[in-house]
N, C-alpha and C positions, 0 to 999 in steps of 0.2 A: 446563464448560471446553472450549475448542476450541483447536486449533493450526493455524496456517497456515504453509505452507512453499513456498519458491521454490528449486527444485533445478536447478542447472546441472550441467555435466559435471564440474566441479572441486569446487564447494562448494555446500552447501545452507544457506540462511538460514531459520531457524525463528522463529516468534513464538507463544508461548503466551499466551492470554488467559484468566486464571484467573477464579474465581467472583466475585472482587471487582472484576473489570474491569481488573486490572493487566496490563500487557504485559511479558513476560519473553522476551528474545531470546537465542538460542544458535545455534551452527553445528555441522554435521557435514560430512563429505565429500559430494561429488556422486554421484548414482546414475543414470546414463544406462543404460536397459535394453538398449541396443545393446552395451554394454560390461560392465555389472554385472548379473548374474543374481540371482534371488530369494534364493537361499541366502546370497550375499555381502551383499545389502542387509540381511537380517535379522541376520546376524553383526555387521556394522558398526554398525547402530543399537543393538544390545544392548551394544556396547562403548563407544559414544560419546555416547549420549543422557545428559543430565545426571541425576545421582542424585536430585535433588529433583523430577524430573518424575514425577508420580503417573499413570502410564500408564492404569491401570484406571479413573480418574475422568474421562478424556476422553470427551466425547460426540460430538465431530466433528473430523475431520481433513481439511483441504483442502490437498492436495499437488499442486503444479504442477511438472512436471519435464521436463528436456531428454530427448528421445527418446520421450516419452509421446504419440506421435502416431498410433499404430495400436492397434486393440483388443488385439492380443497383448501389446504392450509395456505398455499400461495395466494389463492383468491381472497381469503380472509384478510391477509395483510395488504394485498394490492388494492382491494376495495377501500380499506381504511386510508391508505396513503393517497388515493385519488380524491378522497374527501378533504384532505388537508392541502395537497398540492394540486390545485384544480387545473392548472395550465401545463402541467409537466407530463412527459412520457414517463411511465413508471415501469421499472424492471424490478422484479422480486426474485431472488435466487436463494439457494441454500447457503448457510454459513460455511459449509464444507467446501463449496466452490470458491468462496471468498478466501478461505485458508489456502487452497491450492494456488490461486492466483497470486496471493501475497507471498507464499513460501517458495513457489516454484516458477512463477511467471509463465513463460511459454515452454518450460522444460518439463519432461516427464519425471515421475517419481512417486514417492509415498508421502502422504500428508495426514496429520492427525490434529484433533482438537482435544485438549485436556483443560477444560474450564469448569463451569457449573456442571456440564454434561460432557460426554465423550463421543467422538466420532473419528472415523479413519477411512482412508480410501487409497486407491491407485489412480493416478492422473496421467494422461498421455500428452499433456502440454496444452490441450484445448478442453477436453471433457473428462469427467470422472468415469473411469472404465470399470471399476469394481469397488463396491462398498459393502462391508459386512455390518449389518445393522447392530448397533450397540444396545438396542431394545429399551433404552430410556431408563428413567429413574427407578421404576419398580423392579424391572427384570435384569438390568445390566448397568451400563454406564461405568464399567470398571475403570479405575484410575482417575475418575472425575472428582470434583469438589464435593458433589452430593454423595458419592461412594465413600470418600474419606470421612465426610461429616457423619454418615450413618455409623461408621466404625467408631468414631470418637464418641458419639452419643451413646452407643451401645456399651462401650467401656465405662463411660461415666455412670450410666444408670445401673450397671451390674457391679460397680465397684472395682473394676479391673484397672482403671487409670491410676498411675502413681499418685500417692496421697497429696503431695504438694501441688501437682498439676490439677488434681480434682478440686482442691480448695481454690486455686486460681480460676478454674472454670466457673465455680459457683460465685466467686467474687465478681467476675466479669458479667455473668448472665443471670444469676439468681433464679435458675430454672429448677423446678422440681420435676420428678418423673411425670407427674400429671400434666404439667405445662408442656413438656416435650410431646407427650401423646396427643395433646390438644392441637399443637402446631402441625403435627404430621398427619393426623387423621381428620381434623375438623376444619382447619384453616386453609386458605388458598396458598398456592405456590410452595408446597412442601419441599420440592427439589431445591429451591432457593434457600429455604430455611436450613436444610441440612448442609448445603454447600458453604454457608457462611462460616461454619466452624473450622474449615480448613485454614482460614486466616489465623484463628486462635492457635492452631498447632504451629503455624509458621512463626508467629510472634514468640512462642515459648520453646522453639526447637533447640536453641543453644543451651537452655537449662535442663532439658530432658532429651538429650541426644538419642539415647537408646530407644525410648518410646517413640519419638518422632521418626527415627529411621525405620524402625520395624513397621510402623503404621503405613508410612508412605511406600516402603519397599513392598509391603503386602499389596497395596493398591496398584502399583505399577506392574508388579508381577502378574496380577490378575488381568490387567490390561493386555499384556503380551500373550498370556495363556488363552484368554477368551477371544482376542481379536487379531493381534499382529501376526502371530505365527501361522495363522490360517490363510494369509495371503500367499499366493504362489511365489516362490523364490524371494521371500521377504528379505533374506540376508544380502541380496544383491542391491538393495535400496538402502539409503540413509534414512534415519528417523528425523523427519521435519515436523515440527510441532508448534502450534499456536495455542495460547490460553494462559490464564493467570496461574493455574495449578502446575502445568508443565514447566512454566518459566520459573516460578518461585522455588520449585523443588527440582530444578534441572540437574543439580549435581547427583541426586539419587536416581533420576530418570536415566542419566548417562551410565550409571553403574549397572542398572537393570538391563539397558540396551546392550551393553558390553557382555553381560552374562548370556544374552541370547545371540551374540555374535552379529549384532547389527550396529553399523556405524551411525554416528550422530551428525546431522546436518544443521539446519537453521532452527533455532528455538527462540520464539518471540512471544512477548506478553499479549500484544494486540496487533491485528493485521492492518489497521486502518492506514498507516503511513505507506506501507508497501502496496496496499490495495489502491490507494490514490495514485501511486506511481504507475501501477498496472494500467489504470484507466487513462492516464495522461500520456503514457509512453509506449505501452505494449499492446493494448487492446486493438483489435481490428477496427479500422475506420469505416464509417458508412453503414 
């Protein structure tokens, strides 16, 4: 039995492939090692993994996670996984590699993540050949849920948000400026806190089309300006993207891509199904 996981900063999607070849899906929270350390990961998995999961029978764990881009961060996650899945061979890779394998399989191209955070790369069909660092929540992540959420919070706090939308925001969250500052500067996982408000904008986008469009257009334009256009010959590639933000606002993403003369390829919410397909059908054997 093996298990494959795609771990974002907010949520991890898992697929167990049992001895009969049946696929069983389940979710846990996300584990970005920049924010979640090993002890926390072990505790959370012990509390949230399904009771029916026979951990000791697993022979392989393939975990792709946000933040798993350095040897130190990979070790944090791998050591935690080995404490949970004691008899399994554990592979920990970057969620960007998962996106490449899900979006492109064994074909070369451009792949991006637009979820809680942002990432992008060129892929040669086997490995990532170029990656411009998005610099994370504080310094970059243009186009991401956290980037959009910061814009929404700023507009709410400054009074720039349309009056009706501002009232709906308060009705939904009852947040004061002091509450927002506390969540961002004093509480854990500020990136996840900010990213959560991109869903609010999605839920109200039909009622406030101009504000929603301008906010998302601003975010995706920043994504292209800060990252995409700096890849060599980027117009020769299609924009392939995974993540809830890119998928939810794919109509605006397509408009922005067209503005930069870049074709649009595959846009999916989650890579887990295509990632499972890759491991079962496309991955090198042995």
